C-alpha positions in Angstrom: 120.0 25.6 97.1 117.5 23.6 99.3 115.3 26.7 99.7 114.8 27.4 96.0 112.1 24.8 95.3 109.9 26.1 98.1 110.1 29.6 96.7 109.0 28.4 93.3 106.0 26.5 94.7 105.0 29.6 96.7 105.0 31.9 93.7 103.2 29.4 91.6 100.5 28.9 94.2 99.9 32.7 94.3 99.4 32.8 90.6 96.7 30.1 90.6 94.0 32.2 92.2 90.8 32.2 90.0 87.4 33.9 89.9 84.4 31.6 89.9 81.0 32.7 88.5 80.9 36.4 89.4 77.4 36.7 88.1 75.5 40.0 88.3 72.0 40.1 89.6 69.4 42.8 89.7 66.9 41.9 92.3 64.1 43.6 94.2 65.0 44.4 97.8 63.6 41.9 100.3 62.4 39.3 97.9 64.2 36.2 99.2 62.9 33.9 96.5 63.5 36.3 93.5 65.6 35.0 90.7 68.7 36.7 89.4 68.6 38.8 86.2 71.7 38.1 84.3 71.2 37.6 80.6 69.7 39.3 77.5 66.5 37.4 77.8 65.7 38.5 81.3 63.5 41.4 82.3 62.7 42.9 85.6 59.2 42.9 87.1 56.9 45.8 87.9 58.4 46.3 91.3 61.7 47.5 89.9 62.5 51.2 90.4 63.0 53.6 87.5 64.5 57.0 87.1 65.3 59.2 84.1 68.7 60.1 85.5 71.8 58.3 86.6 71.3 55.9 89.5 73.3 58.1 91.8 70.8 60.5 93.3 70.3 62.7 96.4 69.4 59.7 98.5 72.5 57.8 97.7 75.0 57.7 100.5 78.4 56.2 101.1 78.1 53.2 103.5 80.6 52.8 106.3 81.4 49.4 104.8 82.5 50.9 101.5 86.2 51.4 100.7 85.8 52.8 97.2 85.3 56.5 97.7 88.9 57.7 97.6 89.6 55.6 94.5 86.4 56.1 92.4 85.9 58.2 89.4 83.2 60.8 89.8 79.7 59.6 90.4 80.3 55.8 90.2 81.2 54.1 93.5 80.4 51.3 95.9 77.6 52.0 98.3 78.4 48.9 100.2 81.1 46.2 100.0 81.7 43.5 102.6 82.8 39.9 102.9 80.0 37.4 103.2 79.9 33.7 104.3 78.0 32.4 101.3 76.7 33.4 97.9 74.1 36.1 98.5 70.6 35.2 97.5 69.4 38.7 96.6 70.0 42.5 97.0 70.6 43.0 100.7 70.1 39.3 101.4 73.4 38.0 102.7 75.2 36.8 105.8 78.1 39.1 106.6 81.4 37.5 107.5 82.6 38.9 110.8 86.3 38.6 110.1 88.8 38.9 107.3 90.5 35.7 108.2 90.3 32.7 105.8 91.5 29.1 105.9 93.8 27.9 103.1 91.5 26.9 100.2 88.4 28.8 101.6 86.5 30.8 99.0 86.6 34.6 99.4 83.2 36.2 98.6 82.8 39.9 98.4 79.3 41.5 98.2 79.3 44.8 96.3 76.4 47.3 95.7 77.5 49.7 92.9 75.7 53.0 92.4 76.0 55.8 89.9 76.2 53.5 86.9 74.6 54.5 83.6 72.3 52.8 81.2 72.5 51.9 77.5 69.3 52.1 75.4 68.8 49.1 73.3 66.0 47.6 71.2 65.2 43.9 71.2 64.1 41.8 68.2 60.4 42.8 68.7 61.3 46.5 68.6 60.8 47.0 72.4 63.0 49.7 74.0 65.0 48.3 76.9 67.8 49.4 79.2 71.2 47.6 79.6 73.5 47.7 82.6 76.9 46.3 82.0 80.0 46.0 84.3 83.5 44.8 83.9 85.9 43.6 86.6 89.5 42.7 87.5 91.5 42.1 90.6 95.0 42.0 91.9 96.4 40.1 94.9 99.4 41.6 96.7 101.5 40.9 99.7 101.0 43.2 102.7 103.9 45.3 101.5 102.4 45.8 98.0 104.2 43.2 95.9 101.9 42.0 93.2 101.4 38.2 93.4 98.7 37.5 90.9 95.3 38.5 89.6 93.0 38.5 86.6 91.7 40.9 84.0 88.4 40.9 82.3 86.5 38.8 84.9 83.2 37.8 83.3 80.2 39.5 84.8 76.7 39.1 83.1 74.8 42.2 82.1 71.2 43.1 82.9 68.6 43.8 80.2 65.5 45.3 81.7 62.4 47.3 80.9 63.3 49.6 83.9 66.3 51.5 85.0 67.1 49.1 87.9 68.9 50.7 90.9 69.0 47.7 93.3 71.9 45.9 91.8 74.7 43.8 93.5 77.8 41.9 92.4 78.8 38.7 94.3 82.6 38.6 93.5 84.0 35.2 94.4 87.8 34.5 94.5 88.8 30.9 95.0 92.1 29.5 96.1 92.7 26.9 93.4 95.9 26.2 95.3 95.7 26.9 99.0 97.4 30.2 99.9 100.3 30.1 102.4 99.4 31.6 105.7 100.0 35.4 105.9 98.5 38.8 105.2 97.4 39.8 101.7 95.6 42.6 100.0 93.0 42.1 97.2 92.4 45.1 95.0 89.1 44.8 93.1 88.3 47.1 90.2 84.7 47.5 89.0 84.0 49.3 85.7 80.8 50.7 84.4 81.1 49.8 80.7 78.4 52.2 79.7 80.2 55.3 81.1 83.8 54.1 81.3 83.9 55.1 85.0 85.4 52.8 87.6 86.2 52.4 91.3 88.7 50.3 93.3 88.2 48.4 96.5 91.2 47.5 98.6 90.5 44.6 101.0 92.9 43.2 103.6 92.7 39.4 104.3 94.6 37.0 106.4 95.1 33.3 105.6 95.4 31.4 108.9 
């Protein structure tokens, strides 16, 4: 009987993971001071790239850091996904975390570069034709043997409204330990969905709480 309370606390702690401000940005590569584009009033500048087709083109390649290829639906996948030490400040502007070990309570930030997404044609109140990029997200946390411990559906991610068909887009996905995790090995399964096409990909990431 003495062991039962600790088991209850353990399970409760696992269910209190939460996502904090997973805001989507569409930034120009290399502009360290550029601001994020995340709402219906934002527009990209003249340096944004544009293409009449889907963002997945002959020059798109799967990065060695990506884990999504085997789990993606055709054409939409992660070109790069890696853990970073702090919130990235732009597309390609991040400090990679050189391990998958985290302290109890430490935020877990994943940098994702989706490619192959589609655009929705919209018109603003002035009659101007614009392009909309819209993603959805969810995640699950499991033990190392696959037992589901917690997660969240419908994680809020802002959309991009732009004059151009932006290609350089990234998602900073932050998972916080609202109750510090017990030490051990875990798997976080991220799911990113392109709302315009209905396609999605999964990212399976192993972490250790030490």
